[in-house]
Phi, psi and omega in degrees: 000132182289165180297322179297320179295319179298318179295321180295316178297317180298317179295324180297331184263005176289153180240161179289155177281151004270004182300324183299326181291323179292313182293322178296323179293317179295316179295326177295318178295318178296320177298322177297321179298315182284335175291333175248053189298318183298316180294316180298318179295320179297316179298318180296317180294321178296316178297321179296314180298318179297316181296317178297320179296317183295314183290343179263007174284118186304323185295335183278345171057051173282147180285165180297319180294322178296322178294321179294316181300316179294322182295321182273357183294342180299330175255323185292320183294311176300322179295316179296319178295320178296314180295322177297319179298316179296314183293315180297319177298320179295318179296315181296321179292324178293333183262324193232008179299135181284334177275120183302321179297317179296315181299316180295317182299313182287330176296317179295317178300316181297318179295318184292313189269344185227301191294314182293315176302319178295323178295320177296319178298319178296333181264005187296338180259018173275167190302309186295316182288331175290326180291315184266350173074198186292340182295318178293319178301313179297320180296318179298318180295316180295316179299318178296321180297329182271314190282316186298312177298323180293317178294321179296321178291320182295320183250030187301323182295318179292318184292324180299324179295336181246028181296339178296345179276356182302315181297307179298326179294313181297315180295326177294319178296317179297315180295318179297315180298316179298315183295315182291333183275341188218346187245171179198148174283325180205164181228139175227186180210152173246117185290163188298329182287351181259008176206155176232158181239155177204171175053056177289133182225145175264127182244129178245106180292139180234126179284172180296334178279354179096356180286136181271136177269190180287123181293152175218170185241145177231164176204161172271145185233128173257117191230143170259120185218119179055039177083004179240154177252135180229152170245111179264130184263141170053048173283142183280129179278141177307152186299333179278357177079001183254125181253120180254320183198173173254123175278133177248108181259120181265101169261227169293321174245165177274134179243137184243128179220139176287136178230000000 
């Protein structure tokens, strides 16, 4: 890569002040770590050996899973730190990049891979998504992954002129997702005599590493609500296994949860 290209890439990744001073300081510290890689690696290996030794002391009574996590941290921790660095950098560029093209590009990437999927998850207990289940949620995420980048490319010249709106748009999506996932203007309930349950299933979440999470139970619900009948799929049953009513939380949309 020529010197001119390197300067162009560097300029594309610059951020507006005062954020640029903070990010340059952090990158300078990270550069110092890699400039003294042998010393940094030695310190990390010593800390790893100490941690493995401590968790294997019988008197301290660490669980088997805790010992496994510490043992694999020699590879997992650097990978997690690297991914965190990439994600934080992407968020900062989407919000504060001085180059409009860069800000718009990273904003679209952030919306496609993170913000929109989280928004769909927050809306998973709304009426439409409960009726059609996970298939509609997956379809919406896939459609967004295909359509948004294509539309952004098609109208890129217009969007670049309004790249300053990336921050309010992103913050609005985050605020909307937070509100829909946890808040409400009002709360109602559907009593037990107005709905029935069927197809109870035990679900055990499994991470990519193969570790099993805490199991939970789901069921399909047939409900009479405001004179209409609905079939809600895969609603999560309360942890105590006892269902008393359906809570209806009115945010921007109505959310239904078994209680």
